[in-house]
Legacy VTK file of the C-alpha trace (Angstrom):
# vtk DataFile Version 3.0
C-alpha trace
ASCII
DATASET POLYDATA
POINTS 99 float
9.146 -0.421 13.581
8.912 -2.560 10.684
9.316 -6.237 10.734
13.003 -7.134 9.681
13.240 -8.968 6.633
13.945 -12.318 8.281
10.558 -11.936 10.401
8.546 -11.489 7.129
10.168 -14.797 5.682
8.816 -16.902 8.521
6.606 -19.635 7.438
3.239 -19.799 8.967
2.139 -23.219 10.261
-0.946 -24.871 8.489
-3.914 -25.801 10.436
-4.676 -29.628 10.385
-7.647 -30.632 8.264
-9.245 -32.449 11.448
-9.408 -28.938 13.108
-12.361 -27.120 12.388
-13.074 -23.224 13.100
-16.445 -21.764 13.995
-16.798 -18.113 13.808
-19.115 -17.032 16.700
-19.696 -13.325 16.106
-17.502 -12.200 13.548
-14.643 -11.566 16.373
-14.563 -14.648 18.538
-14.387 -18.304 17.556
-14.041 -22.021 18.609
-11.662 -24.562 17.308
-12.953 -28.286 17.251
-10.222 -30.982 16.989
-12.342 -33.810 15.685
-9.558 -36.501 16.474
-9.534 -35.553 20.140
-13.076 -34.019 20.425
-11.381 -31.222 22.216
-12.691 -27.617 21.826
-10.841 -24.255 22.203
-12.415 -20.989 22.387
-10.471 -18.285 20.748
-10.589 -14.409 21.683
-10.655 -11.864 18.872
-6.826 -11.698 18.573
-6.566 -15.404 18.335
-9.605 -15.804 15.774
-7.705 -13.229 13.608
-4.440 -15.097 13.690
-6.253 -18.385 12.971
-8.263 -16.898 10.038
-4.869 -15.883 8.416
-3.466 -19.334 8.910
-6.411 -20.754 7.230
-5.748 -18.215 4.371
-2.090 -19.323 4.274
-1.125 -15.722 4.883
2.482 -14.936 6.142
3.062 -13.894 9.494
3.997 -10.269 8.491
0.541 -10.156 6.829
-1.184 -11.348 9.817
0.903 -8.830 11.898
-0.137 -5.810 9.707
-3.698 -6.833 10.188
-3.184 -7.146 14.034
-1.382 -3.725 14.129
-3.998 -2.032 11.930
-7.117 -3.479 13.491
-6.016 -3.232 17.150
-3.588 -0.336 17.028
-0.552 -2.219 18.409
3.070 -1.869 17.319
4.158 -4.461 14.897
6.604 -5.855 17.588
3.558 -6.658 19.917
1.692 -8.022 17.048
4.446 -10.378 16.086
4.794 -11.243 19.783
1.121 -12.076 20.103
1.397 -14.175 16.938
4.313 -16.113 17.972
2.502 -16.840 21.501
-0.564 -18.121 19.564
1.325 -20.176 17.226
3.013 -21.892 20.067
-0.225 -22.484 21.713
-1.728 -24.006 18.586
1.405 -26.003 18.133
1.250 -27.138 21.838
-2.183 -28.613 21.214
-1.559 -30.060 17.871
-3.767 -27.863 16.046
-1.326 -26.866 13.196
1.247 -28.432 11.318
4.887 -27.618 12.461
6.271 -24.595 11.218
9.006 -22.035 12.066
7.926 -20.085 15.261
LINES 1 100
99 0 1 2 3 4 5 6 7 8 9 10 11 12 13 14 15 16 17 18 19 20 21 22 23 24 25 26 27 28 29 30 31 32 33 34 35 36 37 38 39 40 41 42 43 44 45 46 47 48 49 50 51 52 53 54 55 56 57 58 59 60 61 62 63 64 65 66 67 68 69 70 71 72 73 74 75 76 77 78 79 80 81 82 83 84 85 86 87 88 89 90 91 92 93 94 95 96 97 98
């Protein structure tokens, strides 16, 4: 199944400048919020999503990468992205955007 046109138009949130991403091994990573001094360990999927946000990629583009790299459906990829974006927003790691 492909993403519907309204999905591809979803604006991706943008990481705050005070949040630093460190790649641990090319797959997993760590986010550090310099304002709160909190850190968050990211699994492979969340790291791929974060890298996409840093590059200002659309949700549909990130979903395609997830689908290709992890052999999941586009629906599952979009669901994973929405979940990660919700987590990032909850912890105030990204600017507000449509989820």
